[in-house]
Backbone bond lengths (Angstrom), bond angles and torsions (degrees), N, CA, C in turn:
res aa  C-N    CA-C-N  psi(-1)  N-CA   C-N-CA  omega(-1)  CA-C   N-CA-C  phi
1 M - - - 1.424 - - 1.519 108.01 -
2 P 1.366 120.73 131.31 1.364 123.14 174.38 1.590 112.07 -66.22
3 P 1.327 117.04 154.93 1.484 120.70 175.66 1.454 112.65 -56.02
4 T 1.289 118.81 155.93 1.483 123.45 -179.99 1.495 107.39 -65.33
5 P 1.369 118.52 129.73 1.450 121.11 -174.35 1.580 108.74 -63.31
6 P 1.388 113.06 137.93 1.531 114.11 177.86 1.540 108.18 -80.49
7 S 1.328 113.42 170.03 1.454 120.83 177.33 1.549 105.45 -79.77
8 A 1.378 110.98 164.72 1.398 116.46 178.07 1.571 115.16 -57.86
9 A 1.368 114.68 -30.50 1.449 123.71 178.76 1.583 111.74 -57.06
10 D 1.376 116.18 -24.87 1.438 118.54 -174.31 1.504 115.87 -93.09
11 W 1.389 113.40 5.48 1.485 117.62 -179.87 1.504 109.38 -63.41
12 P 1.403 119.55 148.29 1.460 124.42 -6.31 1.507 118.78 -99.80
13 A 1.328 113.70 -11.44 1.512 116.83 -166.42 1.483 108.99 -67.25
14 D 1.368 122.00 -42.04 1.509 119.00 177.07 1.493 114.88 -68.72
15 V 1.394 113.82 -34.95 1.478 114.48 170.49 1.510 113.16 -60.28
16 A 1.269 118.38 -45.19 1.476 122.12 178.72 1.500 108.63 -64.05
17 A 1.363 121.58 -27.77 1.473 117.69 176.88 1.569 111.83 -69.03
18 V 1.448 112.99 -31.44 1.488 116.69 -178.42 1.533 105.74 -73.49
19 V 1.363 119.36 -38.11 1.441 120.57 -177.12 1.529 106.59 -72.20
20 G 1.322 122.14 -39.77 1.452 125.61 177.68 1.522 113.23 -59.08
21 A 1.373 114.05 -38.16 1.445 115.22 176.59 1.538 111.31 -70.65
22 L 1.281 118.25 -40.31 1.506 119.57 176.26 1.493 110.58 -60.25
23 C 1.342 117.59 -35.70 1.509 120.30 -176.26 1.558 106.91 -97.31
24 R 1.304 118.27 24.75 1.508 117.70 171.92 1.403 115.11 54.19
25 G 1.349 117.72 55.01 1.423 125.55 173.22 1.574 113.40 75.21
26 A 1.281 119.67 39.50 1.406 123.18 -177.46 1.464 114.21 -57.74
27 R 1.331 117.82 139.05 1.439 127.80 176.06 1.465 110.90 -139.07
28 P 1.398 121.73 59.86 1.508 118.94 -177.65 1.491 112.96 -65.39
29 R 1.354 111.11 153.54 1.434 118.42 177.58 1.544 110.00 -99.15
30 V 1.299 121.25 -22.08 1.380 122.07 179.25 1.562 110.21 -144.96
31 A 1.356 117.51 144.20 1.448 124.29 -175.08 1.495 106.87 -117.09
32 I 1.321 113.79 143.55 1.491 119.95 -179.53 1.465 110.80 -125.50
33 I 1.349 118.63 129.03 1.394 119.59 176.54 1.551 109.40 -105.95
34 L 1.287 123.45 122.61 1.445 127.34 -172.94 1.485 110.52 -104.48
35 G 1.341 113.32 119.48 1.476 118.71 -174.12 1.545 112.27 -84.41
36 S 1.349 116.08 -171.08 1.400 123.38 -176.93 1.527 112.92 -47.72
37 G 1.348 114.02 121.96 1.465 117.95 177.91 1.450 117.84 75.77
38 L 1.338 118.70 0.62 1.407 121.46 -174.69 1.528 113.53 -115.31
39 G 1.309 115.13 17.80 1.474 120.75 -176.51 1.560 109.49 -78.83
40 G 1.317 118.21 -11.91 1.472 116.56 175.89 1.563 115.82 -60.79
41 F 1.329 117.66 -16.66 1.397 117.16 177.42 1.489 113.44 -60.84
42 A 1.405 118.04 -24.22 1.464 121.40 -178.61 1.511 110.09 -61.83
43 R 1.327 122.53 -20.08 1.464 121.79 -176.08 1.612 108.45 -71.25
44 H 1.330 114.43 -15.80 1.553 117.30 -179.48 1.457 110.09 -81.15
45 I 1.347 121.89 -8.82 1.490 125.70 178.92 1.466 109.26 -78.47
46 E 1.358 112.53 123.01 1.482 119.58 -177.46 1.468 108.73 -88.12
47 R 1.369 116.55 150.99 1.495 123.83 -178.85 1.491 111.56 51.57
48 P 1.345 117.34 49.64 1.411 119.85 -173.56 1.542 115.43 -70.38
49 T 1.221 116.17 148.47 1.464 127.17 161.45 1.499 109.57 -115.07
50 R 1.339 120.12 123.45 1.419 118.28 -175.70 1.582 105.58 -116.08
51 I 1.260 112.33 134.34 1.499 124.61 178.14 1.586 109.61 -126.94
52 S 1.322 114.79 120.12 1.446 117.45 175.58 1.554 107.24 -70.47
53 F 1.408 114.60 144.90 1.349 119.50 173.83 1.598 115.84 -48.75
54 A 1.353 107.94 -34.16 1.493 115.91 -171.29 1.572 105.37 -70.19
55 D 1.360 120.55 -16.37 1.422 124.66 -176.29 1.481 111.30 -94.88
56 I 1.345 115.42 -3.25 1.550 119.98 -179.36 1.542 105.71 -96.58
57 P 1.303 118.79 126.53 1.456 119.35 -179.54 1.516 114.59 -55.90
58 G 1.375 115.44 126.84 1.410 119.43 175.82 1.569 115.12 81.60
59 L 1.320 117.24 -6.83 1.397 123.34 176.85 1.483 115.41 -96.91
60 P 1.413 121.91 115.76 1.468 124.53 -175.01 1.541 106.13 -65.41
61 R 1.339 109.59 160.55 1.512 114.36 169.52 1.521 110.40 -78.46
62 A 1.417 116.40 149.41 1.365 120.13 177.93 1.624 109.95 -76.82
63 T 1.339 116.24 140.15 1.449 120.79 -176.53 1.498 116.64 -112.71
64 V 1.352 118.03 -7.69 1.491 121.20 -165.25 1.623 103.89 -94.91
65 Q 1.435 112.06 137.73 1.384 112.70 176.26 1.544 113.77 -64.37
66 G 1.314 116.29 141.80 1.518 122.38 -173.00 1.488 112.19 87.65
67 H 1.352 122.26 8.56 1.417 125.14 178.58 1.568 107.97 -126.59
68 A 1.254 120.25 101.27 1.560 123.03 -175.32 1.474 109.85 -63.02
69 G 1.329 115.01 -32.75 1.513 116.04 -178.74 1.524 111.85 71.65
70 E 1.318 117.13 48.68 1.452 125.79 177.45 1.532 113.40 -129.27
71 L 1.248 114.40 144.44 1.515 120.62 166.54 1.421 110.04 -102.92
72 V 1.388 116.30 120.36 1.463 122.99 -173.62 1.611 108.84 -116.86
73 H 1.307 114.67 120.16 1.472 121.67 -178.13 1.571 108.07 -111.25
74 G 1.343 112.84 140.43 1.427 118.14 175.38 1.499 108.90 173.14
75 V 1.271 116.49 -151.87 1.468 124.67 -178.65 1.592 113.43 -124.26
76 I 1.250 112.47 154.07 1.601 119.14 173.71 1.558 100.90 -129.75
77 D 1.282 118.06 118.10 1.381 119.71 -179.78 1.503 114.78 48.14
78 G 1.327 116.56 44.29 1.402 125.70 -178.46 1.519 119.48 73.02
79 Y 1.302 116.77 6.35 1.508 125.97 -174.61 1.529 106.39 -105.01
80 E 1.402 119.10 119.03 1.409 122.52 -174.57 1.538 108.65 -71.30
81 V 1.390 116.65 128.03 1.390 124.34 -178.63 1.530 110.88 -133.79
82 V 1.382 114.00 166.03 1.451 118.90 172.30 1.451 102.60 -140.86
83 A 1.341 115.56 135.94 1.499 124.74 177.10 1.419 112.53 -120.65
84 L 1.352 114.25 141.54 1.463 120.83 170.39 1.480 109.02 -104.46
85 A 1.315 115.19 101.86 1.540 119.46 -175.79 1.536 105.95 -84.51
86 G 1.377 112.01 89.58 1.427 118.21 -170.45 1.481 110.93 111.26
87 R 1.300 113.97 172.81 1.514 118.29 -178.71 1.487 106.23 -155.85
88 L 1.420 114.96 170.55 1.424 126.55 171.99 1.480 108.31 -95.21
89 H 1.423 116.04 146.86 1.486 119.98 176.77 1.496 109.61 -126.65
90 M 1.290 114.32 149.43 1.487 116.61 178.12 1.486 109.31 -67.11
91 Y 1.340 122.66 -25.70 1.416 120.02 -178.74 1.544 115.72 -72.22
92 E 1.408 110.86 -11.14 1.444 117.59 170.29 1.539 116.11 -75.33
93 G 1.324 110.63 -3.86 1.522 120.06 -174.53 1.421 117.98 100.06
94 H 1.350 119.20 7.02 1.523 122.45 -177.37 1.596 106.80 -89.01
95 S 1.324 110.70 153.75 1.474 114.62 175.06 1.475 106.88 -78.53
96 A 1.322 116.50 170.80 1.470 120.74 -179.74 1.491 109.39 -67.52
97 D 1.388 115.63 -36.35 1.469 121.71 177.79 1.522 109.62 -57.40
98 V 1.302 118.97 -43.81 1.452 120.05 -177.08 1.591 108.25 -70.95
99 V 1.277 117.19 -37.65 1.439 119.69 -178.30 1.602 111.36 -65.93
100 G 1.344 111.35 -27.74 1.504 114.28 177.27 1.461 110.37 -90.45
101 L 1.286 125.36 -1.88 1.452 124.78 -179.06 1.556 112.40 -63.63
102 P 1.293 124.19 -43.77 1.420 121.71 176.14 1.586 114.18 -51.24
103 V 1.254 118.12 -39.40 1.484 122.12 177.31 1.503 107.32 -65.63
104 R 1.247 119.48 -45.04 1.502 122.23 178.56 1.568 109.80 -58.96
105 I 1.313 113.00 -44.79 1.516 118.37 -179.87 1.584 108.72 -61.56
106 V 1.338 120.41 -52.50 1.545 120.38 -179.64 1.456 111.30 -60.55
107 H 1.350 118.12 -39.35 1.507 121.40 176.81 1.605 110.76 -60.26
108 A 1.377 113.96 -42.95 1.466 113.49 -179.22 1.628 110.45 -71.82
109 L 1.355 117.13 -18.36 1.415 118.99 176.57 1.510 108.43 -74.40
110 G 1.379 120.80 -24.67 1.383 123.93 -177.64 1.512 116.35 133.76
111 A 1.301 115.69 -11.72 1.559 117.18 -176.35 1.417 108.22 -69.05
112 R 1.419 116.14 134.84 1.430 121.87 175.63 1.575 111.90 -121.06
113 T 1.308 114.76 1.43 1.469 117.62 175.22 1.526 108.01 -128.49
114 L 1.304 120.96 137.84 1.421 126.12 -171.74 1.572 106.58 -124.18
115 F 1.319 118.55 125.57 1.320 128.23 166.74 1.487 116.37 -106.29
116 V 1.305 121.06 112.45 1.438 125.32 -175.80 1.521 114.07 -110.16
117 S 1.370 119.60 139.91 1.369 120.22 177.30 1.485 111.38 -136.13
118 N 1.275 121.21 155.44 1.444 123.67 -179.57 1.499 106.91 -153.14
119 A 1.336 111.54 172.08 1.498 122.54 167.16 1.536 112.88 -101.37
120 A 1.223 120.63 135.08 1.440 119.50 -175.45 1.450 114.56 -143.42
121 G 1.305 117.13 158.15 1.470 122.94 177.30 1.501 111.63 -95.87
122 A 1.253 119.94 138.07 1.493 127.54 -179.26 1.483 110.92 -76.06
123 I 1.287 114.42 126.15 1.502 122.64 169.82 1.517 108.71 -100.96
124 R 1.318 120.23 -44.38 1.496 121.47 -175.73 1.520 107.44 -74.60
125 P 1.358 113.05 134.35 1.531 121.03 179.13 1.560 108.11 -62.02
126 G 1.284 114.12 139.04 1.468 119.68 -177.11 1.480 116.54 89.27
127 L 1.264 117.41 -6.54 1.513 119.96 -179.76 1.590 104.36 -89.76
128 A 1.337 114.45 91.86 1.472 119.14 -169.27 1.525 110.09 -83.24
129 P 1.394 111.58 153.05 1.441 115.93 174.71 1.540 112.97 -57.67
130 G 1.308 118.30 140.79 1.471 125.90 -174.11 1.558 114.23 95.77
131 T 1.386 113.91 -7.93 1.457 119.32 174.94 1.505 112.74 -70.85
132 L 1.361 118.56 139.70 1.433 121.86 167.83 1.462 109.84 -94.33
133 M 1.287 118.65 108.99 1.527 124.11 178.17 1.427 114.27 -92.44
134 L 1.348 117.97 113.55 1.474 119.34 176.54 1.512 103.84 -74.06
135 I 1.361 118.71 128.99 1.376 122.37 174.22 1.541 113.31 -81.05
136 R 1.297 115.98 120.56 1.519 121.31 -179.66 1.572 107.98 -98.32
137 D 1.282 117.22 -25.71 1.492 121.08 -176.74 1.466 106.36 -158.34
138 H 1.410 114.11 166.65 1.464 118.14 171.69 1.523 112.55 -145.31
139 V 1.363 109.40 166.20 1.523 119.11 178.84 1.459 101.58 -123.93
140 N 1.360 112.17 120.25 1.456 119.23 176.86 1.553 114.37 -87.69
141 L 1.299 117.50 102.21 1.446 125.29 -179.62 1.501 113.24 -105.88
142 M 1.310 115.14 13.64 1.519 120.93 178.86 1.509 113.74 -81.10
143 W 1.395 112.53 -13.65 1.520 119.04 -178.25 1.519 113.11 56.19
144 R 1.292 115.78 29.09 1.469 122.14 176.36 1.504 107.34 -139.65
145 N 1.348 115.04 153.22 1.490 118.79 179.98 1.584 108.09 -139.91
146 P 1.273 122.95 122.97 1.481 123.59 -174.37 1.543 113.24 -69.29
147 L 1.408 119.35 -4.36 1.390 121.37 179.49 1.431 113.63 -93.28
148 I 1.370 121.92 -5.88 1.404 126.06 177.46 1.579 110.96 -57.96
149 G 1.250 115.40 137.46 1.448 118.76 -179.71 1.497 109.95 109.12
150 P 1.395 112.73 -173.84 1.514 115.19 177.46 1.588 114.65 -50.67
151 V 1.267 117.01 147.42 1.432 118.95 175.99 1.551 109.55 -73.41
152 R 1.396 114.00 128.36 1.452 112.75 -179.20 1.501 106.97 -87.06
153 P 1.421 117.79 153.31 1.371 122.23 178.00 1.544 114.72 -50.50
154 G 1.308 116.38 132.27 1.474 122.79 177.10 1.478 113.48 85.40
155 E 1.353 120.72 0.49 1.479 123.74 -176.73 1.491 108.51 -110.20
156 Q 1.348 118.80 144.49 1.403 124.59 174.74 1.458 112.08 -81.26
157 R 1.309 115.52 143.11 1.450 122.10 179.59 1.568 110.79 -65.09
158 F 1.391 110.77 -45.41 1.487 116.53 -175.39 1.517 108.13 -127.72
159 P 1.363 119.31 74.97 1.444 117.87 -175.49 1.548 113.99 -69.82
160 D 1.260 117.75 141.23 1.409 122.61 179.92 1.532 112.79 -69.30
161 M 1.368 121.65 121.50 1.383 123.69 -178.99 1.558 110.66 -113.64
162 S 1.382 116.54 31.18 1.454 116.56 175.55 1.469 113.70 -73.22
163 V 1.348 115.90 -26.68 1.477 121.71 173.47 1.476 109.16 -133.56
164 P 1.274 120.17 75.39 1.439 122.96 -171.06 1.541 112.82 -69.08
165 Y 1.361 116.69 -23.54 1.510 123.23 -178.49 1.484 112.22 -116.73
166 D 1.250 117.33 126.47 1.408 125.48 -174.40 1.645 112.80 -57.47
167 Q 1.312 114.87 118.87 1.501 114.56 -172.87 1.518 109.25 -68.87
168 A 1.321 119.96 -40.05 1.429 117.55 -168.98 1.569 108.92 -76.84
169 L 1.385 116.88 -38.99 1.449 118.45 174.36 1.566 115.88 -60.27
170 G 1.403 108.15 -40.65 1.476 113.47 175.12 1.492 118.03 -63.64
171 D 1.373 111.79 -40.93 1.500 114.07 175.79 1.590 113.74 -64.34
172 R 1.339 114.64 -36.06 1.414 118.14 173.19 1.584 111.44 -58.73
173 F 1.265 117.32 -49.58 1.420 121.26 -178.96 1.545 112.72 -60.57
174 L 1.286 115.01 -43.79 1.506 116.82 172.56 1.474 114.43 -51.75
175 A 1.334 117.74 -51.39 1.452 123.70 -176.38 1.493 108.13 -64.89
176 I 1.319 121.16 -44.22 1.469 127.40 174.10 1.533 111.97 -51.39
177 A 1.304 112.03 -59.64 1.518 118.38 -175.12 1.471 111.16 -61.95
178 Q 1.305 119.55 -36.87 1.427 120.78 178.53 1.539 113.12 -68.16
179 A 1.336 114.64 -39.90 1.494 119.17 177.38 1.600 105.87 -68.63
180 A 1.342 119.52 -27.63 1.475 117.35 179.48 1.483 113.18 -77.74
181 G 1.291 116.22 -3.92 1.566 117.48 179.57 1.462 111.54 97.76
182 A 1.378 123.73 10.85 1.409 124.65 177.48 1.497 110.52 -76.95
183 S 1.293 116.99 156.42 1.522 122.73 165.90 1.458 103.70 -90.38
184 V 1.370 118.32 121.41 1.431 122.27 -167.73 1.555 109.51 -122.45
185 S 1.291 117.70 152.18 1.417 122.06 173.19 1.567 107.06 -153.19
186 E 1.318 116.93 -172.36 1.434 119.90 169.71 1.504 109.23 -148.46
187 G 1.253 118.92 165.75 1.501 123.47 -176.75 1.419 116.63 168.89
188 V 1.290 113.40 -165.88 1.527 127.33 -173.08 1.569 108.99 -106.08
189 Y 1.287 112.90 128.65 1.563 120.54 -175.53 1.573 105.30 -108.50
190 A 1.415 109.55 127.08 1.403 116.07 176.80 1.473 108.17 -101.83
191 A 1.371 118.37 127.30 1.481 123.09 -178.80 1.539 109.56 -102.28
192 V 1.320 114.08 120.04 1.526 116.50 178.56 1.560 103.70 -116.28
193 L 1.386 115.62 170.41 1.423 120.11 -173.82 1.386 115.79 -77.96
194 G 1.477 116.62 -38.48 1.429 120.68 -177.32 1.549 108.16 71.63
195 P 1.370 115.30 -169.51 1.420 127.34 11.84 1.615 111.78 -93.58
196 S 1.374 117.05 -5.05 1.438 116.07 176.43 1.611 107.02 -70.46
197 Y 1.376 110.21 146.76 1.512 111.75 169.20 1.525 113.65 -66.29
198 E 1.291 114.04 160.19 1.483 119.17 177.87 1.475 113.78 -69.25
199 T 1.377 113.47 154.79 1.443 122.26 174.31 1.554 108.93 -80.16
200 P 1.332 120.40 156.94 1.429 121.85 172.63 1.561 110.03 -50.71
201 A 1.330 119.98 -46.08 1.425 121.42 -176.84 1.619 108.84 -60.70
202 E 1.290 114.57 -42.91 1.459 116.82 178.64 1.548 111.19 -63.01
203 I 1.261 121.34 -36.44 1.411 123.43 176.85 1.497 112.70 -67.02
204 R 1.370 114.52 -36.13 1.489 119.48 174.02 1.564 110.18 -63.32
205 M 1.286 115.45 -41.90 1.477 121.44 173.57 1.472 114.95 -57.65
206 L 1.402 115.96 -48.32 1.435 120.32 -178.15 1.540 109.42 -67.13
207 A 1.353 120.35 -32.66 1.402 120.98 177.05 1.556 113.84 -63.89
208 Q 1.407 111.54 -40.93 1.565 115.83 177.03 1.527 109.39 -67.73
209 M 1.295 120.29 -23.72 1.436 123.63 178.16 1.518 113.04 -76.20
210 G 1.293 117.15 -10.58 1.402 125.55 -179.00 1.535 117.88 91.09
211 A 1.373 115.25 19.48 1.406 119.54 177.62 1.585 112.02 -82.11
212 D 1.263 119.04 143.47 1.404 124.33 175.29 1.536 116.60 -104.61
213 A 1.261 115.13 -20.57 1.486 120.77 178.27 1.516 109.26 -155.20
214 V 1.377 117.27 155.98 1.426 120.69 -170.99 1.521 107.28 -132.51
215 G 1.348 117.09 145.97 1.487 122.29 178.06 1.554 106.08 -159.99
216 M 1.341 110.97 -176.45 1.559 117.83 -176.18 1.471 113.61 -124.85
217 S 1.325 113.98 36.44 1.511 117.44 178.23 1.550 109.56 -155.13
218 T 1.316 113.19 -160.66 1.471 125.31 173.25 1.441 119.09 70.19
219 V 1.358 122.91 -43.60 1.378 121.32 -176.24 1.533 115.45 -62.76
220 P 1.373 117.50 -44.64 1.412 118.14 177.83 1.508 114.55 -56.57
221 E 1.313 117.63 -41.15 1.414 122.34 175.38 1.445 116.46 -65.76
222 V 1.397 120.23 -35.11 1.459 126.13 -179.58 1.556 104.14 -74.80
223 V 1.264 121.01 -37.48 1.472 122.22 177.49 1.468 111.55 -57.96
224 V 1.350 113.89 -51.16 1.520 119.67 -178.14 1.566 107.77 -60.20
225 A 1.348 113.69 -46.80 1.520 116.25 -176.05 1.485 112.05 -61.44
226 R 1.329 118.20 -40.35 1.449 117.00 175.31 1.520 114.84 -69.00
227 A 1.311 118.97 -30.35 1.508 121.24 177.82 1.526 102.98 -66.35
228 L 1.279 122.74 -28.45 1.538 124.98 -178.36 1.561 110.90 -88.53
229 G 1.226 116.41 -8.06 1.563 120.86 -178.21 1.479 114.64 83.67
230 M 1.323 115.98 19.73 1.458 121.31 -177.23 1.561 107.64 -77.08
231 R 1.355 112.88 148.11 1.523 117.91 169.87 1.528 109.62 -83.47
232 V 1.294 119.56 137.63 1.449 120.48 -170.59 1.499 109.15 -128.56
233 T 1.334 115.55 135.77 1.449 123.82 162.26 1.527 112.35 -127.18
234 A 1.309 117.32 133.98 1.479 121.13 -175.36 1.517 108.39 -131.75
235 V 1.369 112.02 146.87 1.498 118.54 -174.59 1.459 105.46 -140.29
236 S 1.355 116.22 135.88 1.580 121.79 174.61 1.482 102.54 -107.92
237 C 1.341 113.05 132.29 1.414 124.29 165.85 1.589 105.52 -86.47
238 I 1.303 117.81 111.90 1.373 123.38 179.78 1.612 108.28 -72.22
239 T 1.245 114.97 122.39 1.553 116.98 -172.17 1.514 110.07 -114.41
240 N 1.297 118.91 -23.06 1.435 118.23 -172.93 1.524 108.79 -164.39
241 A 1.233 120.69 163.66 1.475 125.60 167.87 1.587 104.72 -76.33
242 A 1.329 109.62 144.11 1.540 116.42 -178.68 1.542 106.40 -71.70
243 S 1.329 115.12 172.05 1.464 124.24 -173.13 1.506 109.46 -59.87
244 G 1.331 117.79 133.39 1.431 122.33 167.21 1.553 109.38 91.85
245 I 1.264 117.43 -7.31 1.562 116.80 -175.40 1.535 106.77 -85.18
246 T 1.373 117.33 -42.91 1.471 117.60 -179.19 1.517 112.34 -113.27
247 G 1.366 120.41 -8.43 1.468 123.10 -174.93 1.492 113.77 78.13
248 T 1.395 118.16 6.50 1.480 118.28 177.60 1.529 108.43 -89.72
249 R 1.339 110.79 142.90 1.436 120.21 179.52 1.501 107.28 -67.30
250 L 1.409 119.40 144.60 1.366 127.08 -179.06 1.515 112.44 -98.58
251 E 1.335 119.87 128.67 1.430 124.38 -178.90 1.553 108.25 -138.39
252 H 1.418 116.13 147.86 1.429 117.58 -176.42 1.465 109.64 -74.87
253 G 1.302 122.76 -21.15 1.442 123.79 171.80 1.596 111.76 -59.87
254 E 1.259 116.55 -37.63 1.406 121.53 -179.10 1.542 107.40 -64.41
255 V 1.328 116.97 -44.39 1.453 122.03 -179.75 1.501 107.04 -59.71
256 L 1.295 123.91 -44.47 1.518 122.07 -179.46 1.455 111.80 -66.25
257 A 1.394 115.92 -37.03 1.493 119.58 179.45 1.561 109.79 -61.71
258 A 1.285 112.71 -44.46 1.534 115.82 -175.90 1.547 109.52 -67.49
259 T 1.334 118.65 -42.52 1.390 118.13 177.95 1.544 114.88 -65.40
260 D 1.324 116.06 -27.04 1.413 119.49 177.09 1.480 111.03 -69.22
261 R 1.338 116.88 -35.99 1.508 119.71 -178.59 1.565 110.44 -69.98
262 V 1.334 118.23 -31.03 1.509 116.54 -178.33 1.459 111.87 -103.49
263 A 1.413 120.07 6.28 1.378 118.41 -177.05 1.526 116.56 -61.74
264 A 1.254 114.49 -37.08 1.520 117.58 -176.82 1.485 111.16 -62.83
265 V 1.302 122.50 -45.26 1.394 129.13 -178.52 1.513 109.03 -67.06
266 F 1.317 114.91 -43.71 1.402 124.38 178.80 1.600 107.23 -55.17
267 E 1.321 113.23 -56.93 1.462 115.98 -176.75 1.560 115.28 -60.59
268 R 1.304 114.25 -37.23 1.478 117.85 169.98 1.444 116.05 -55.03
269 A 1.306 108.98 -47.14 1.501 114.62 -178.27 1.526 113.68 -66.39
270 V 1.356 116.69 -43.41 1.423 119.07 176.80 1.457 116.95 -64.56
271 R 1.323 116.85 -38.95 1.450 124.53 173.37 1.563 111.82 -55.93
272 E 1.247 115.65 -51.70 1.457 123.17 -179.95 1.468 109.34 -66.29
273 W 1.257 123.15 -38.13 1.459 124.83 174.96 1.481 111.64 -61.10
274 I 1.316 118.58 -45.12 1.449 123.32 174.47 1.574 112.80 -59.65
275 K 1.323 110.32 -40.62 1.524 115.90 -179.82 1.471 112.37 -62.62
276 Q 1.375 112.13 -41.11 1.504 113.58 178.45 1.549 113.93 -72.36
277 L 1.343 113.44 -32.04 1.468 115.78 174.31 1.436 111.04 -65.66
278 A 1.270 124.42 -35.70 1.394 126.43 174.26 1.467 113.42 -61.93
279 I 1.302 114.68 -42.65 1.516 121.56 176.66 1.521 110.39 -59.93
280 S 1.349 117.72 -45.57 1.385 121.82 -177.27 1.574 111.19 -67.96
281 D 1.316 115.24 -34.85 1.442 120.22 -179.55 1.562 108.47 -68.03
282 R 1.338 115.97 -40.28 1.435 119.38 -171.90 1.562 106.47 -72.07
283 R 1.333 114.97 -38.16 1.562 116.40 176.03 1.488 112.04 -63.28
284 S 1.367 118.51 -38.75 1.384 120.45 175.96 1.528 116.19 -62.23
285 A 1.282 111.65 -40.23 1.499 121.56 173.88 1.463 113.60 -60.90
286 D 1.299 116.04 -39.55 1.446 120.93 -178.05 1.576 112.45 -80.95
287 S 1.290 116.91 -17.36 1.447 114.04 -177.04 1.496 115.49 -88.55
């Protein structure tokens, strides 16, 4: 029998204790958030334990097509990992605090490195669908912050966001993805609330702000991770040109079809990135 579920007031440590018990004492080193259509990576996790979001106390079920809404714990090449196959979004009606809860849970389990992925629309000319864009910086236009409210244990009140994404880990992913045959780039991600797609005028505004791609996720998770001191790498799978650039109507089905086409190379690159992270950690432990 699993432990008695804690109340929402006990997030995240007691919730992590429930998840850890279900995962037989999980202590993952790295956590992976898999965006729209990219959840297939979870099948590479060996000896998996799968837990539906709905079975985790206080965590709502995922409702968006392309998001399985599962926490998957196991190993990749002997390295303990936890993956979130799907995510929660504020446009589903959740607060920023709830959207950030999965990151708080995986940190309480032991993860100190976070890899985040998403599907995004291209703003910058030449950023073609199928490109994996390493996120170097972001613009938060969701008008929400998951750190609002009482400071949670272990989190900074005013985390420094001058370098939100780890330079060295990002450089490593770029090199790995390119070697794996992916079309790669890097840029600035604009996060908007959604769920409606942007208007052409809004895309022109985002371009003037310096954004290269736009999506409806990621930033709340990254903000929580940085407040906890986690190292973060984030990648956008470019699925389409943003509104007004080509005149094509935008549909979620197009997003899923584009991520399906790039999923294999994405999965190879992330798996190799984790393998190299494991090697680095073992060397550090031995030194």
